[in-house]
N, C-alpha and C positions, 0 to 999 in steps of 0.2 A: 270947602275951600281951605288952603293951607295957610299958614301964619307967615308974617312977612319975614321973620327972622329964619324961619325953615326955607322960605323961598331964597333968600340972600344966601343960604349956606348951601342950597343945591346949585346956584347960579354963580358960585365963587369963582373968579379968574385964576385962582391958584388952589386947586382941591387939596386937601389933607392926606386922602388916601385914594386908593383906586375905586373903592366902593361909593365915595362920594363923587369922583367923576362920571362913573357909570349912572349913578342916581341923577345928575344934572343932566346927563345925555338922554336918559329916559323921560324926564321932566320936560325938556323941550321938545321932544318928539311927541309927547302926549299933547303939548300945546299946539303943535301943528296938526295933529289928528283931529283936536277938539274944534278948530277953526273951520273943519270941513263938515258942513251940516248933513252932506249925504253919507258920510263916513261915520257919522253919529248916528244917523238912521240905521245903518247896517249893523251898528254895533248894538243899538236897542233891540233889532230883530235877532241877533244871536243872543242876546241876555235873555230875552223873552221864551226863545227856544230852549235854553238850559232851565230855565225856571219851569217850563211846562213839563220837561223831562223829569226834573226833580220832585216836583210836587204833583204829578199827574195822578196818583190817587186821590188827592185832595182836590184837584181842580175838575175832573170828569165826574158828572153827575150820575153816570150809568156805569154798569159793568161793561168794558169793551169786547168781551168776549162771548157774552150771552144776549140773547135778545128773544122777545116774544114774537111769534109768527102773527097774531093779530095786530100788532104795531108795524107790520113790514110795510115799506114804501111811504111812510107818512112824510108830508112835505114839512119844511121848518115850522115849529111853534113854540109855545112857551114850555111845554114839556121837552120836546126835542129841538133844541136851538138850529141844527142845521139838519133835521130830519134824521130818516132811518134808511137803511139798506134793505136789501131782499131778504134778509134774515131777522129783521127786527132790531136790529144792534144800532145804537145812538151813534151817529157819524161824529159829532161833536168829540165824544169820549174816545172813538178810535183815533181821531186826529191828533188828540193830546198825547195818548200813549204811543202813536206812531212816531211822535218826536223823539222818544227813546231810541227807537230803532234807528231813525235818521242820524241822531248824534252818536250813536254807537258806531256806524257804519263809517262816517267821515272822521271820526276820532281814531278808529282803528287804521283806516288808510292813510291818514296824515303820519302816524307814529311808524308806520312800515314802509310806505312807498317812498318818503322823502328821504330817510336815512339810506335805504338802498340807493336811491339815485344819486344821493351826494357821494357816498362812499366810491360807486363805480364812476363817477366823473371826475372826482378828484385824483383818484388812482390813474384814471387814464390820462389826464392833462399833466400830472407831475411825472410819471414815469415815462411816458411817451413809447417809442418803438412799438414792437410787436405787442406789448401790453394795450397800449393805446388802440392799435387796430384791431385786436381781437375783440375789447370791450365795446368800441365804438360800432363795429359792425353787428354786434348782437343787439345793440340799441337800435340801429337802423333797421334790424329786421323786426323789432317789435313795432316800431314807428311805420312800417311799410303797410301795416293792417289798420283799418278803422279800431279805435279803443273799444267801441261798443260791441263790433263784430267780435273782436277777440275775447271781450269778456263773457260775452253769451257763448263762445265756444269753450272757455274754461270753466264757467259755471255748468254747462251741459256736461262736461266730462267728469266734473267733481260732484254733480249732483245739487238738489235743490237744498237750500238752507242758508241762515244768516252767516254763519262762519264762512261756508264756502262762497258765498256771495262776495263777502270782505276779501276773501284770498283773491278771488278773481278779479276784483276792481284793483286791488294792489299790485297784483302781478303786471297788470296793464297800465298803471299809471306811473311807475318810476321812470321810464325813458326820457320824457321832458326835463325831469330834475337832473339827469345824469348829463343831459346836453348843455343846461345852464350851467353846472357845477364844473364841467370840464371847460366852458369857455371862461368862467371866472378863474379857473386854476392857471389856464394859459396866460392870464392877463398878470398874474402876481408871482409866478413861480420863479421869473428872473429878477424880482423886486429887491431892493436893498436890504430890507429886514429879513427876506428869506436868506440872502446870501450871508448876512452878518448871523444869523442862526446855524448856518452850516459850518461857517468859521469857527463858531464856538464849540463844534464837537457834536451838535444835534443829529440825530440820525434820521432817514427818511420818515419812520412813523411819526418821531416827535415832529417833526415839520409839516407833515401831511395833517395831524390831528391838532396840533397846538397852533399851527400858523396860518395854514390855507384854508381849512375847513372853516373856521370861523369867518373868514372873509367872504365865504360863499354863501352863509347862512342868511343874510338880508335879502338877498336876491331870490334865494329859494322860499323865504317866508311868504314874499309878495305872490311868487307863482302858485304856492301851495293854497294860498287863500282865494287866489282867482280861480284855481281849478276845483275848489269844493262844490261850486254851482254844477259844473260837469259831473263830479262824483255823485252827487244827489241825483242828477237826472239818469245816470247810468243803473244806479240803485234800483231807482224807480222803474227803468225799462226792464231789469231783471225781474223785479217784483210783478211787473204788468204781464210778462210772459211766463210766470210760474216758475221762475228760477231763483227767487229771493228768498223772503221769510214764509216758511211754510205756514198755512193758515191753521187756525184762526186768528194767529198774532197780528196785530193791525201794523199795516206799513204802507205807505201813502201809494207807491205805485201798483200795488197789490189791489187798494180799494179803488183806484181809477179803473182797472182792469175788470172788477167785480160789476162796475156800474157802467161799463160800455154798452151793454145791452138794454140798458133804459135811458140812455142819454137823452132821447126825445122827449119821452113823457115824464121820467123822473130823474130830471137833469141835475138835482142836488146830490145825488149819490156819487157822482164822479167828478162833479163841478168843484166842490169844497177841498177834496184832497188835491185836486190840480192846482188850485189856488195856493195852498199852503206850501206846495213845492215851488210854485213861481216866487212866493215871498221870501222863503228862506234861500232860494238861489240868487236872488236879487240883493239879500242881505249880505252874502259872502261876496258878491260883486262889488258891492259899494265899500266894503272893509279892505278888499284887495287894492282898490283905487286909493284909499285913505293910507295904506301901508305903503304904497309906491310913493306916494307925495313925502312919506316920512323917512323912508329907508333908502332910496334911490338918490345917491349923491349928485348924480348928472341932472336931477331936477332942481338942484339948488343953485 
């Protein structure tokens, strides 16, 4: 809880500085987000994922890479909370360490695909003409293929591995962001504040990076948060087909793939990694819905 004086400072009608105004807007946005119980549930899932990734060596009770064959395919018990796989490895420990892989993938894809899409979309929307035609036709060419199929093609061409999987997902994830950024740019490029900046001598790059891109970021943040669930599923699909993380590194999709042959007799081998994928995907969807309520001015 914050003090009443600090809260009054944040919500001042006449802020003393730009920093105070931004902090006030951030605080109001947080209050709106916190009033949504489902969004808070999604935030809790994300925090739990981060905590698992950071403290995995202390949370996991067993080594995720090594197992004992006498302990193979054991059901959940006090020693092995979620059972063991066909090599005697503790499934719970592998899920905990697999959180690192999941967080690594979604983090790298978010910081690569979103900026690429933002740059292409704002450039196309602001410059127009043949530049817009070329960039948007390139975007349409990527959108013409299903994202998973395109990611599989790039991953197969690049080879198996975590970095190649991230690159394949990033290459196929930027087109929707470019479309959103272009639409937002077309809305604001003829606005008064852009015309005023142009009259003061601001060049195209300054207008693009300083005035147009910041207006596109809120919509992009919402779309990225909603797309994280799909990115997790694509990464799991690549791991399921052997094009993701190289074994024996734990990754939830590859764990589901390893347990598909025992799905009827030893159901826990693939069920619990699948549940982890569903929970994290649900968490990002809930966060995206909450951010949409906060950042979308048309919803107010």
